[in-house]
Residue, then its C-alpha position, 0 to 999 in steps of 0.5 A: x156601291x154596297x150602300x143600296x138596300x136589296x129590299x125596300x119597305x113599301x110605304x102606305x100611300x093610301x090617303x095621299x095625293x098623287x104628288x105626295x105619293x110620287x115624292x115619297x116613293x121616289x125618295x125611297x127608290x121606288x116608282x109610282x105606277x098609275x093603274x091606267x097607263x094611258x092617262x096621266x096621274x091626276x096629281x091632286x086625286x087621293x089614293x084609295x088603294x095600292x099594290x103591293x100593300x104597305x109594309x111589303x118588301x120590294x126590290x129597288x126601282x119596283x113599282x107601287x101601283x095606285x088607284x085613285x078615288x075616281x078609278x075602278x078598284x081592281x077586281x079582287x078589291x071590289x065589294x061582292 
């Protein structure tokens, strides 16, 4: 039981498809969270932005939220 890490490094999923990112996150023990939970993640769309950023440390089973190329970016990421 002591083999589970207490923190997991968040991978860089920008540029991947939803299917690729889901498989990678699942393999690391993270969840992939699509920004619009009312819609199903388009498996073939390319990921344009993620939160937390690559390299951040997350708790096991934490969510990596993603936005695809066709989604509006979060307010703090929009060009001014």
